Every structure is written in C-alpha cells, then in structure tokens.
C-alpha positions, 0 to 999 in steps of 0.5 A: 853639612848635607850640602857638602856631601853632596858636593863631594859625590858630585866631585868624585862620581865623574872620575869613574867614567870612562871614554872608548876609543879607537886604537890603532893597530901600529906598525913600523909605517907610523915613522916618518924620516924627512929632513928639515927646518927648525921646529918652530917654522915647521909645524903647522896645519889644522886637525879636527879636536875629535876623530872617530876612527883612524888607522896607520901602517905602511908609510915612507915613500910609497906612502899610505896605509893599511885599512879603512875608516870614517872620521866625524866631519870637522873643518871643511868635512861633511856632517854625515858620514857616507863614505870611507877612505883607505888609506886613512894616513899618508905620509910623503917623504920628498925633496925640496921643490919636487912633485910626488902622487899618492892615490887613495881609494873612496867608496861611497857606503850608501845604497845611493848616488853620493857626491861629497866635497874635497877640502884641505886644512893645513896645506895650501900651496902643498897639495893638488886635490884634482876637484872640489868634489867626487861623485860615487854610485851606490857602493861604489869605490873610485882611486883618487889621485893626489898630486903634492908639492913640497916646499923650497923649505925642507921640514915636516909639514902636516894637514888633513884632507876631508872627503865628505865625512872622512878624513885623512890626515897628511905629513909631508916629509920634506927634506934637502937635497944634501943629506949627509946624516938621517934620523929615526924615532919610533914610538916602543909604547904598545899599540903607540898608545899611552896613558894620560900621564905615563911616559912616551918611550921612544927609540931614536936612531941616528944614521950617517949618510957618507963617510963617517965623520966626528961631528957634533949634532943637536937633537931637537924634540917637539910633541904636537897635535896635528893642529900645529900646537906645541906641547914640549920641546926638548933639545940635547948635543952629542958627537956622533961618529957612526950609526946609533940609537938612544932611547928617550923617555918623554912625560906626557902629564896630562895631555888631552886625549887624541892623536899626536906627534912625536918629531925629532930634528937632526941638526948638523953642519949643513943640514937638517934631518928630521923624522916623526912618529904617531902616537895616541893619548888615553884618558886615565881610567880608575882601577877597580880597586880605586873605585871600591876605595872611593865607594868604601869612603862615600858610604863611611861618610854617609854614616858620618854625616847620618849620626851626626844629624840624629845626635843634633835632632836628639839635642834639640828635642832634650833642650825643648823638653827641659824649657817646657818642664820649667818653674811656675810662669816658665821659669825655672827655680833656682839651681841653687835654691835649699829646703827652708831652715826650721822654725824653732819653737820652745813649745816643741822643745818642752813637748807641749 
C-alpha cells in the first residue's frame, strides 16, 4: 500500500513543473507570402531541438526582422554562445530561378577576438554563405551578406544558418512567374503562441492578381516544424470570385513545445500560391486551483493510508494476545464447554 502511495506521488508531482520559454514579439512580419508546389515535396530542412532565444519581425521582400538574439548550438553550430545575430530569422520572397541577397549583423560578445564557423542545414544549393567562418574583434559588429538562389520548383523551403552559437532561421518563399492568385495566412493567437491542446487560430486571405474570375481553388494546410516534420494536413475546395477572407482553426493536439509553421497552398489551374506563418507551442501549465486540488487529494490519501496501517497493526496485536491467553499447554478451551452436571445424592436431599 505504501509503495502504491509513493508511486502515486511520483506520477502526480511532475505535472506541476513549468518550463520558462522566450516568447516572440510578434508582428506582421510573421507572415510569409509565396507560391509553390504541393506540400508533400516542398518542405525539408533541419532545426535544432532546443532554441534558447528567437525573435521575429518584419519579413517579406525586404526580409529580416527586428531585434537580436542568440541560440544554443545545434547541428553545424558552435556549442558556446560568443556572438549575437540580427535578425534571427529571414523570410525571402523569390521567383523561380532568381537570386536575392540579404544582410545580417553579427556582433562579438567577448572582450577578445573570436573566429566562428558559418554553416547551414536544409538550404543546400540555395544559399551562398560567402565564407566558412568569420573573424571578429572584441565587441565588433560586422555586416555579412548572404546570397539566396531560388530553385526551379516553387514552394516554401526552410532551413537554418548557424554562426557560431547563434542561428538564423530561414524561409525561402519561391513562387512561379505567372501568378493569378496570391494567399496570405496570419496567426491570430496572442504573441503567436498556442498552449498545448488549444486551437491555433488563423485568418486566411485569398487575393486575385488579375481580372476577377470564378475559379475552383483548393486550399491545402499543413503544420510542420523546422526539421520538416509534418504534424497535420487539411484540405478544402471552394469557389473563389474575388478578394475574400476566411477564419480557420486547427487542433494542435499535444504538439511538443517549440517553433512551428502553419503553411497554406492555394492551388488553382496553372499555378500555386502558398503562404505561411510562424507560431510557438507552449507547454501547458497546471493552474493554481488544480494544484491545490491535487495537494488536497494527496493529503486525504496519506491520511487513509495511515489509518489503514494503524488498523492492521491493532488487529495483529489483538490476534497475538488471543493466542497467548489460550488454555493449558497452549490449547484454547473448547468453545461451547458447559459446567459439569450436578451429582444427585439422596443423602444430601434428605439432609443427612
């Protein structure tokens, strides 16, 4: 019984833990507008399992975001955080077979010179890093130019660029040259964060790029992480005639906490117009009321266990005492033994 109680305590108390996670500042820059191929072949890349900090901001044709940050080392990155990069994420809109350039600022946090490696994951043949490493003086900040080359297939391509212990998440939104429709998806949840099990709320905008026409369009949705793993897919077909907006909610289930992308591909005759938006899954915390209820139940269970132990001990003591008070030779007397019968004597009756 006591072991069962201990097991119960061990299973309950971990639920009360709450991890602290950095929240993105949010902004319109979270939206990625592009055109591309079907979802199944568009997403790939690799993203470290743990990110210490990440900030997002302005994206689109200009690329980049506001704020700076550092992140823990991952695949291709250094283990020690010695530099800070700004921005920490890039969203680049491109047409197929074109080239775009973006600049990031790299700052040395140390009071001594440092040389850090520059590597990438998930962007093979789509990024020119310029060099394999960068040298910075004490506290020095340098601008570093990255060149992105769009592939021949439209789609949303994701990956990570590592600069020492810092990282820059990248989304290349590659669209076809002929674009009759465009799409836009925005995360409506506050600070672009969703608690595990809650709904992801989005606003979808369909934008005709030419003369309004009545076309059946297919909307393919997907939720994926930066490693390219897809957790949810959904599809719908509707008639589009002009500019329109839709609200769509998605069940996140119990997605692990971390960074995710909700992607939309608007498919119409002759083209695809995808868009995507970044959001964060936060670990669900136990509310104070639930914590108090659990503590109360634990106390009640403890009291019950103590009472049961006392009852068992008292019963065993009574059984032991009963055995020691048995008859001669350790044998208890017969249970239904009656008094011996009186002996009849005529002398007694007669008074003699």
